[in-house]
N, C-alpha and C positions, 0 to 999 in steps of 0.2 A: 855456967860453962863447965863442961866436964874437965876433970883433972888430967894433966898430961902424964902418962905412965912413964915416959922416958926421962923426966926430970929426976927421978929417984935413982937413975942409973948413970952417974957421971963418968964411969969408967969405960963407956962405949966408945968406939972409933968415930972419927969425923964423918966418914961416909955414911955410917949408920945414923949419924946425927942429922945429916941433910935429908935422908929418906924419911926419917921420922917427922921432920918439919913439913915436908910436902904432904904427907898424909894428914897432918894436922890442918894444913890450909885447905886441903880438899874437903875434909869433914866440916871445917868452918864455912866454906863456901856453900856446901850443900845445905847446911843448916840455915844460912842467911838468904840464899837465892833460889831455893828449891821451887817455890811457886812461880817466880818469874821464869825459871828455866823450863818449867812445865809448859807455861804459856808460849815461850819461845819455840819449844818443840812442836806444840800444836800449830803455831803459825807457820813453822817450817814445813810441817806435813801438809797443811792446807795449800801452801804455795807450791809444794811439790806435786800435790794431787788436786787439780783444779775442778774435778767433778763435783756437782752440787748434790748433797744428800737430801733424801725426801723429807726428813724431819726438819731440815733447815727451810725448805720451801713451805712446808705446812705451817711454820710459825708466821710467815709473812704473807701467805696467800690471801687471807681475807682482806688485809689492809691493802694488798696490791690490787685486788679487784675493785675495792672502793675508790682508790686513787685513780686508777685508769678509767673507771666508769664515769667519774666526774668530768673527765676531759672530753671524751667522745663516745660514740656507740660502736666503735670497732670491736671492742671486747664482746659486746652482745651479739654482733654479727658473726664473730668467730665461733662463739659457744653455741649459738642456736642450733646448727645441725647436730651437734653432739647431744644436746639436750633432747632434741626431737627423737634421735635414734635411741637414746636411753629410755625415753618415755615409751616409745613403741615397743622396745624389748621388754620393758616392765609390764606393759599391758598384755603382751603375748604370754609372758611367763606366769604372771599372777593377776589375771583380770579381776578376780574377786577383790583383791586389795584395792584396786583402783575404784571398783564399784563402791566398796565400803567407804572409801575416802570422799567420793563426790556425792554419795547418797544424801547426806545431810543438806547439800545445796540443791541437787537436782530434784529430789523428791518434792519439796514444797513448790519449786518452780513448775514442775510438770502438773501437779495437782491444781495449781492456780491457773495454769494455761488451759487445762481441760475444763475446769469449772467456768472459766470465762468463755470458752468456745461453746459449751452447752448453754450457758446463759444467753449468749448472742443468738444461738440457733432457736431456742425456745421463744425469745423475744420476737425474732423474725417470723416464726410460725404463728405466734399469737396475733401479731399485727396482720399477717396475711389472712388468717381465719376471720378476724373481726371485720375486715374490709371486703371479704369475698362476695358478700351479698348486697353491699351498698351500691348506691349510684356511682359515687366516686370510685368505688372498687372496680366497677365495670369500665369507668373512664381510665383507670390506671391499667386495667388489663389491655385496653386498646393501646395505651402508651407502651406497655411492655411488648405487645405484638409489633408495634411500629418501630421501636428502637432495638428490638432483639434482646432486651435484658430480661432476666428472670422476674416473674411477678413479685416474688418476695423482696427482691432488691428495689423495685420501683416503690412498693409499699413502704419500705424502710426509709427511702430517701424522702418521701412525702411526709412521713410522720416523724422524721428526725428533727429535733430542735437543735441539738449540737452533739458532736462526738469528737473527742480528741483521738486522732488516728495515729499520730506519731509524737514522740517526745525525744528531744536530743539533749544530752548533757555535754556541754562543750567547755573546754578549758579557756578561760578568758584571756590569759596572757598569750598562749600559743595558738589559739583557735583550733586545736586538735580535738577530735571527738573522744569523749571519755566513755560514753555508753549511749545506747539507743534502744528504744522499745517501740513496738507498733502493734496495732490490732490485726487480727487475722485477715480481714477483708481489704486492708489498705494495700495500695500499690507502692512498693518500696524500691527506690532507685539506690544508687551508691550513697550510703549515709555519710561516708567520709567526704565525698564531693559536696554534698548538701551542707555539711558542717562548715567546710571552707567557704562555701558561698554565703552562708549566713554571716560569718565573720567579716567577709569582704563587703557585704552590704552595709553592715554597721559602720565599718571604717569609711566607706564611701559617703554615707550620709553625714557622718561627723565632719569629714573633710569638706564636703560640699557646703554645709551650712555653718561651719566653724563652731560646731558644738564641742563641749568639753567631754572628758571621760565620764563625768558624773551625769551626763545628759544622754542616756541611752535611747536607742530605737526600740520602743516597747512593743510595736506590732506593725504588720503590714499585710495587705490583701493580695492573694494570688488566685484568680478565678473564684471557684466555690470555696476555697480554703482561706482561713485566716491564721497567720503565724503570730503567736504571742511569744514575746521574749521577756524573761524575768532574769535580771542580772544579779549576781552575788559578788563578793569580794574577789574570788578566785575562779569562779565558774558561772555559767549562766544556763538557764533552761530555755529551750525553744519548743513550743508545742504547736503542731499542725492540727487545726481544728476545722471541721466541716459544720456549717450552720452558724447560729448566733449564740455564743457562749454567754453565761451570766458573769457578772463581775465577781461573784464569789469564787469562780474558778481560778482567778488570779491569786486569790488568797491561798488556795491549795497549792498552786505552783510555788508561791513564796515560802510556804511552810515546808514543802518538800526540799527546796533549795537550801533552806536554813538547816534542816536535819542533815543533809549531805555535807554541808560545810562543817557542821559540828562533829560528825563521825569520821570524816575523811580530811580533817584539817591538815595533818602532816603530809598526807599524800598529795593534796592539792598544792601545798607550798613547795614541796620537793618534787613536783611532777617533772619527769625527765622524758616524757613521750610514751611511756609504757602505760597502757590503759587496763592492764589485767587486774590491777587492784580495785578498779571501779566496777567490775562485774557484779559485785555484791550490792550495787545500787539498783539492781533490777527491781526489787520489790518496791523501793521508793518511787521509781519512775512509773511502774505499772499502776501505782495509786493515782497517777495523773491521767490515765487512760479512761476518762469518764465519758458517759453518754447519757442522753436524756431524750426520751421520745414523748410525743403527745399522748396524753392519757386517752384510752379508747372511749369513744362516746358511748354513753349508756344506751343500750338498746331500748328503743321505744316499745311500748305495749303493742302498738299497731303493727310494728315490724315483726314482733314476736308472733302475733296472731297470724300474720301473713305467712311467716315461716312455718308455723304449725299447720296452717291450712294447706300449704304446698306439700308438706310432708304427709299429711293425712290423705290428700288427694292422690299423691303418688303411690301411697301404700294401697289405697282402695283400687286404684287403677291397676297396679301390679297384681293385686289379689284377684281382681276380676279377669285379667288376662290369663293368670295361671288357672283359674277355675274353668274358663272357657276352653283353654288348651287341654286340661284334664278331661273335660266333658267330651270334647271332640275325640280324644284318644280312646276313651272308654267306648264311645259310640262306634268308632272304627273297629275296635277289637270285637265288639258284639256282632257287628255285621260280618266280620271275617270268620268268626266261629260259626255263624249261622249259614254261611255261604257253602253250597254243595261243592265238593272237590277241594276245599281249603281246610287244612288242619293247623292250628296255631300251637306251637310247642313252647316257644319262648317269647315273652313280651316284657319289655322294661322301658321306662321313660326317665329322662333327666330334665334339666332345666333347658328347654328349647330343643331337645333332641329325643328321638324315639328309635327303638330297635325292636324288630319282630322277626321271628324265624318260624319255619314250619314246612308243611308239605302242600304241594299244589298240583292238581290235575291240569294237564295242558288245556282241557276244554272248560276249565272253571273260569269264572269272571276275573278280569284283570285287576289285581289289588291296587295298581297305581291309580286307576280311575276311582276306586273306592276311597283312596286317600284324599284325592281332590274333592270328591263328593262330601267327605267328612269335614272339609274346611281346613285341613292341615297343609302346610307347605311341604310338597314332596321332597324338597332338598333336606328337610329336617328328619325324614323318616328313612331309616336303613332297613331294607327288607331282604331277607335271605330265604329263598324258597327252593326246596328240593322236589324234583318231579316224581309223580307217582300216578297210578291209575285208580281213580275212585270207583267203588262198586255201587255208588248211588244210582238208582234206576233211571233218574232223569239224565245223568251224565252218560250212562250206558246206552240209552236210547239215542242221545245226541252223538255219541261215538259211533254207533251203528249207522246213523244217517250220514256221518262224515265219511266213513270208510266205504259203505256200500253204495252211497249216492243213488237211491232209488228214484225212478221217474215220479212225476207228480200223480200218476194214476195208481201208484202203489202206496199203501199206508203200512208203516212198520209200527208195531206195538210190542211192548215188553210184558211178558207174564212171568214174573219171577226171573229165572235165568233163561227163559225161552223167548226167542224172537219170532214174532208171528207177522207174516207178510200177507196182505190182502190187496185186491185191486187187479189191475192188468199191467203186464209188462212184456217186454220182448223176451223171446226165448233165450237170447244171449244173456240178458241180465239175470234171468231166472237161473240159468245154469251157473253163472259166476257167483251169484249170491249163495247158492247152495254150497259152494266151496269155501267162501270166505266168512260166512256168518258165524260159524263156531269159533273162528279165530279172533273174533272181536273180544277184548277183555271184558268180562262180566256176562258173556253169553256162552252157555254150554249146549244149548239145543236150538234148532231152527225148524220152523213149521210154516207151511204154505196153506193157509186156510182161505179158499176162495180166490186164490191168485190165478188169474187166467192169462193165457198167452194169446197172440193174434189168431192163431189157428182155432183156439177155443172160441174167441169172439166171432170169427167168421162162421164157425159151425153153428153157433147159437143164432146168429142173424139168419143164416140160410134155412134154419128150421122153421122160421116164422112163415105162416100162411094166413092170408086175410080172406075171409069168406064174405060174399056179397049175396044179396037177395036176388031172386030171378028177375032178370031184365033191369037191374039197378047197378049204377056205378057209384053209388054213395057209400062211403065208409061208415058203417054203423058204429054207434057209441061203444058197443061191446068189443069192437075191434081196435078202437083207438088206444086202449091200454097196451095192446101188443105193439102198436107203433111207438108208444112211449118207451117201451123196453128196447125196441130197435134203435131209437134215437140215442139212448144212453150208451148202448153197446157201440154205436157208430162213433160217438165222441171218444170213448176209450181207445177204439181202434185207430181213430184219426191221430191221437197223440202218440200212440206207439209207432204208427207209420211215419209220422213226421220226424221222429228221432232216429228212425232206421233208414231214412232216405227213400221212403216209398210213398205211394199214394193209395187211397182207398177208393175203389170203384164199386158202387152199389147199383145193381140193375134191378128194376122193378118190372116184372112181367105180368101183364093182365091176361086173363083167359075167360072164356065163356063156354057154356055147354052147347050142344048141337041143336038146341031148341031155336026155331026161328030161322030167318034167312041168313045166309052166309055173310053177306055184307054187313048186316046189322050186328052179327056176332063179332065180326072183326072190329067194328067201331066200338062195340061195347067193351071188348077186351082192352082196346086202347084207352077208353075212357076210365076204366077201372085202374089201369096203371097210372094214368095221369092224376087220378084222385089221390092215390097213395103218394105219388110224387109231390103233389101240392101240399099234403100234410107234412111230409118230411122236410120239404124246403122251408117250411115255417120254423123249423128248428135251426139252431145255430151250430154249425159245424166248422171245423177248421178248413184251411185252404187246401188240405190234402185229401179232401173227400169230394167225390164227384158222384152224383146220382142221376141216373137216366131211367127213362120209362119206355116200355115197348110191350109187344105181345110175345107170347111164348113162341120161340123159334119153331118154324115149320107148321104153324097153325093154318096158314093159308093153303099149304099143300094138302094138309090132312082134310081141311074143309072141302077142297075141290075134289078130293078122292072119296068123300062121303064118310071119312073116318071121324071118330069122336075127337073133339078138340080139347076136351078136359072138363074141368069143373068151373063153377062160378067163383073163381078165386083170383088173388094176386099174390104171386110168389116173389121172393127176394133172392138175389144172388150177389153176394159180396166177395170181393177178392182184392188182393194187394198187387200192385204193379209198380215197377220202378218209376221214380219221379220223372225220369227223362221221357216217359211215355212211349215205350216201344209198342204198346198195344193201344190201338185206336178204339175209342169208345164212341159209338154212334147210335143215334136213335134209329130204330127200325122204321 
């Protein structure tokens, strides 16, 4: 205890002595009650200031969450929106951190899922390929067509021994779903509803048959599926299986359930309804998604030979078809290149299609008909032809025939670039041809060698005179050649007259000299004309030719007057008259 300084000063006044005593008591109280006074001050300040400080809440927050979470899930319900918003904000702000955080979990899961999908696809493909050419493969194709299912799915169903399509991990006490895995092709309904249904079924069976908790329902059948149930102390597995599973599969279920119980014992015991901690059981449950198919039957030698024979036959057949098509195409090109008036500039062929381009004279042969003649399908040949005038002599002559349209009595020939016309034609045609001939492509000159007109024919006919022997009406052999010439000229004249709307009238006049009596001379003249007429009538003329016979006009009068009647001849007189016949022809 500190010494009192006032004790050494006994001469001080009484008031000063009381003051000194109070100070001493104050110092003594401070020394003895300072900690309690501090606490009292703090209590007073807390009572005066009722706001809660953050550091105070921080000290008790974890314990408060734990205490409240054991009572109900209201705390989880309240915090969920804030956690979700915070997680969303964190993903938006720093997605890389989230990716890095979940990569160790998602990477293996994704690789395993892809590998399983590829394995399933390859298995389905192999099964389909193996069965595609077999008898039962054809039967399955018919079934696929009838049911509308893909052929691969039908093959998989027929060759499948068993396949675990879904696995449920269910908490035994609460019946809540802890985790669920499935194969890609399985049809998945609400797994939580299925989980509750499985628990209800087990409870129903136990209640119905009075079974105890250690007598579980280990399996039941639903259509094509079998549900296997493997129970553990805190959870059980339910596997949905298609087909007939082996007994060893249950051992796998049991081993998986044992591993889950071993690794998640605390979570199973303290399960409060949250299944997030059991997502890591994905790999365990996927190990139960097993499948087994029938081994493909070894292909028999006979089947292989048949397959090889079919392939060889198909190859030979396709090769022969391709060879024939190429031969036909080559033949067509050869004929097109050799055809006058056609020039092939582009030719190419593909598998079942052909293309040709070039120049074509309008008078050239139709290429479409040549395609058909070559044995090709016209729909597979695309032809593009540009028009042009070919200078081939054959086409030039054809072009001249087409443009000039000569009568059948005219013959057109081509000598180089010169068109030569021979025969007989009307004056109108001759005049028009002289104007048009040089305008025909390929013709630069026109020449009329021997081309005669009707006037020329008539003049040549009228110049013919047939001589008779004295007193004879017989046409001698020497005169018959002249009659042959007359017959030929009459035919040409007949054709020209028929096209011009006219008729040919040939009059044959017989005559005799003044020797002998008059009446005999008249009869002799008539006989000579008739003899010529008989010979000409033996020839074939058209309907436009008329031949008459008579005596020389005025012979009777000259005979009666004692004048000379002429010579011992028969003369001809040809003329053209309108076909309406304005001029009457009568025999004298």
